[in-house]
Each structure stands twice: as C-alpha cells, then as structure tokens.
C-alpha positions as CSV (number, residue, x, y, z in Angstrom):
1,M,-32.9,-26.3,-8.1
2,R,-33.7,-29.3,-7.3
3,Q,-37.3,-28.6,-8.3
4,R,-36.8,-27.1,-11.2
5,I,-34.5,-30.6,-12.6
6,L,-36.7,-33.0,-10.9
7,V,-40.2,-31.5,-11.1
8,G,-40.3,-28.7,-13.3
9,S,-42.0,-24.7,-13.0
10,E,-45.3,-23.7,-14.5
11,G,-46.0,-24.9,-17.5
12,A,-42.5,-26.4,-18.2
13,G,-41.1,-30.1,-17.7
14,P,-38.6,-31.2,-15.4
15,K,-35.1,-30.3,-16.8
16,L,-33.5,-33.9,-16.0
17,A,-35.3,-34.5,-19.0
18,E,-33.9,-32.1,-21.7
19,Y,-30.6,-33.8,-20.7
20,R,-29.7,-36.2,-23.7
21,G,-27.1,-38.2,-22.0
22,R,-24.2,-36.7,-23.9
23,G,-21.5,-35.5,-21.8
24,A,-20.7,-36.3,-18.2
25,L,-24.4,-35.6,-15.9
26,R,-22.4,-34.4,-13.0
27,R,-21.0,-31.1,-15.9
28,W,-24.7,-30.9,-17.1
29,L,-25.5,-30.4,-13.3
30,R,-23.1,-27.8,-13.1
31,V,-24.9,-25.9,-16.4
32,V,-28.0,-26.2,-14.8
33,A,-27.2,-24.9,-11.3
34,V,-24.9,-22.2,-12.7
35,R,-27.7,-20.9,-15.1
36,T,-30.3,-21.5,-12.1
37,A,-28.4,-18.7,-9.4
38,L,-27.2,-16.6,-12.5
39,N,-31.2,-16.2,-13.4
40,L,-32.2,-15.8,-9.5
41,V,-29.8,-12.6,-9.0
42,D,-30.4,-10.9,-12.1
43,R,-34.4,-11.1,-11.5
44,P,-35.5,-7.9,-9.1
45,E,-36.4,-9.3,-6.2
46,R,-40.4,-8.4,-6.4
47,G,-42.7,-9.2,-2.9
48,L,-40.2,-9.7,-0.8
49,P,-41.0,-8.7,3.0
50,M,-38.8,-6.0,4.9
51,S,-38.7,-5.3,8.3
52,D,-39.2,-1.8,9.2
53,R,-35.6,-1.9,10.3
54,S,-34.1,-2.6,7.7
55,W,-34.9,0.9,5.7
56,E,-32.7,2.7,8.3
57,R,-29.9,1.6,6.6
58,F,-30.5,4.2,3.3
59,P,-30.2,7.6,4.0
60,A,-33.0,10.4,4.1
61,P,-33.1,11.8,0.7
62,D,-34.1,14.8,2.0
63,D,-30.7,14.9,4.1
64,L,-29.8,18.2,2.5
65,E,-26.8,19.4,5.2
66,L,-25.3,16.3,4.1
67,A,-25.4,16.4,0.5
68,Y,-23.8,20.0,0.7
69,F,-20.8,18.4,2.9
70,R,-20.5,15.7,-0.2
71,T,-20.8,18.2,-2.4
72,L,-17.8,19.9,-1.1
73,Y,-15.7,17.8,0.4
74,R,-15.8,16.2,-3.0
75,A,-15.0,19.3,-4.7
76,E,-12.2,19.8,-2.0
77,F,-10.7,16.6,-2.2
78,D,-10.8,16.8,-6.1
79,R,-9.3,20.0,-5.8
80,A,-6.4,18.7,-3.8
81,L,-5.3,15.5,-5.7
82,R,-4.9,17.2,-8.6
83,D,-2.5,20.1,-6.6
84,A,-1.0,16.9,-5.1
85,A,-0.3,15.1,-8.5
86,A,1.2,18.0,-9.6
87,R,3.8,18.5,-7.5
88,L,5.0,14.8,-8.2
89,T,8.1,14.9,-10.0
90,P,7.8,13.2,-13.7
91,R,8.8,10.2,-12.7
92,E,6.0,9.3,-10.4
93,R,3.8,10.3,-12.2
94,L,4.6,8.4,-15.4
95,L,4.9,5.6,-12.8
96,L,1.4,5.9,-11.8
97,R,0.3,6.6,-15.2
98,Q,2.2,3.2,-16.6
99,S,0.8,1.1,-13.4
100,F,-3.0,2.8,-12.9
101,I,-3.6,4.1,-17.0
102,D,-1.7,1.7,-19.0
103,G,-1.9,-1.5,-16.5
104,W,1.8,-2.0,-16.7
105,T,2.2,-4.7,-13.7
106,I,5.1,-4.9,-11.3
107,D,6.9,-7.3,-13.8
108,D,6.4,-4.6,-16.7
109,L,7.8,-1.8,-14.5
110,G,10.7,-3.7,-13.8
111,S,11.9,-4.8,-17.3
112,H,10.8,-1.9,-18.9
113,Y,13.4,0.0,-16.3
114,H,16.2,-2.4,-15.7
115,V,15.0,-3.3,-12.3
116,H,14.2,-6.5,-10.2
117,R,10.3,-6.3,-9.3
118,A,10.7,-5.3,-5.6
119,T,12.4,-2.6,-6.9
120,A,9.8,-1.6,-9.2
121,S,7.3,-2.1,-6.7
122,R,8.7,-0.1,-3.9
123,W,9.2,2.9,-6.8
124,L,5.5,2.7,-7.5
125,L,4.3,2.2,-3.8
126,Q,6.7,5.1,-2.8
127,A,5.0,7.6,-5.3
128,R,1.4,6.5,-4.5
129,E,2.5,7.1,-0.9
130,R,3.8,10.9,-1.8
131,L,0.4,11.4,-3.3
132,V,-1.8,10.2,-0.5
133,T,0.1,11.4,1.9
134,M,0.7,15.4,0.2
135,T,-3.4,14.6,-0.6
136,R,-3.9,14.2,2.6
137,E,-2.5,17.5,4.3
138,L,-3.5,19.9,1.3
139,L,-7.2,19.1,2.9
140,M,-6.3,19.4,5.8
141,E,-5.0,22.6,5.8
142,R,-7.9,23.7,3.0
143,L,-10.4,22.3,5.2
144,R,-8.6,23.9,8.5
145,C,-9.2,20.1,10.5
146,S,-7.4,18.0,12.2
147,R,-6.9,14.1,10.8
148,S,-9.7,12.2,12.4
149,R,-11.9,14.7,11.2
150,L,-10.2,14.9,7.7
151,E,-11.2,10.9,7.8
152,S,-15.0,11.7,8.4
153,A,-15.1,13.9,5.7
154,L,-13.6,11.5,3.4
155,A,-15.8,9.1,4.5
156,L,-18.4,10.9,3.3
157,V,-17.4,11.1,-0.4
158,R,-15.3,8.3,-0.4
159,S,-17.9,6.0,-2.4
160,E,-18.7,9.0,-5.2
161,L,-15.5,10.0,-5.8
162,H,-15.4,9.8,-10.1
163,I,-12.0,11.0,-10.6
164,S,-10.1,10.4,-13.9
165,L,-6.6,9.9,-13.0
166,S,-5.6,9.9,-16.8
167,S,-6.4,13.9,-16.8
168,L,-4.4,13.5,-13.6
169,L,-1.3,12.1,-14.6
C-alpha cells in the first residue's frame, strides 16, 4: 500500500498525487487502504509457490468410497430431517418457519405471541432441540450406528448439505 500511495505502480503514478485536499487526508487514506485490500482479495493468486505438503489438505479426487458415503449419508440425513420435521407439532413447525424462513427475531416472536422475549426464545430453542434430537435418533436407527459413528457420518456431509427448510416446515 505504501508503494501504491507514495511511489506508484506500473504505468501509474503515486496515488497521493490524486489527493485533492477536499476532505481529511486520514479518510482518504482509509479509502485507498480498503480499496487496495479489496483488490488484493479479489485478485486470483498467481505464481505463489506452494510447498509439497500444502496439497495434503485437499481430498483425492478419485476417492470413490468417500464420495459414495457422502452421497449415502446426505440422502439419509435429508430423509431423517424431513421425517423429524413432520413429527413436530404444528406450533413447533410454525415457530421454526417464522424464525428461519421469515427471519423473525426473538422480539418479533414475543410480540406476536404476546409473551416475553425469554419465553419466545425458550419455545424456539425447544423446537430446534426437538428437531435435532429426532433427526439424530432416526439416523442412528436407520444407519444402525452409535452416536460416535453418527457424528463421523455427519462430518462427511456437513459441508455439502443443501436442505430447503421451506419445504420441510
């Protein structure tokens, strides 16, 4: 940033030469700093050396067994979540819909139901916990696995879950 402001870059003079003195220098510098940072973030990384070990964090593209388990667990999770949502009471589904789909805050829920925000928060938390508990129980039953194995299975699909809550609630 100092180079860009004081010296300039290829074919462009220093940015300081563009300062016209219409506002505070500190604010102008802040704008230049933010824009420089955004340009660096948006720019694709080219020619950066990577150590041989840096590729270890990426999964092998030909790991078919892992891909199979991700697909299997994701489908089972979707099914279990749908079944658990269907078992919720109408009031629980409505609370979850109002919160997650309609974007209502705890204050909105409390005002709508004429209760204190703590009560609305407690209702929403109970509905969420009930949905999570029923989903886990259904998954353990269907996959015939322990809680620790279920956590491993969920870790495989956690980043790939694409669930539309509006279709569930």
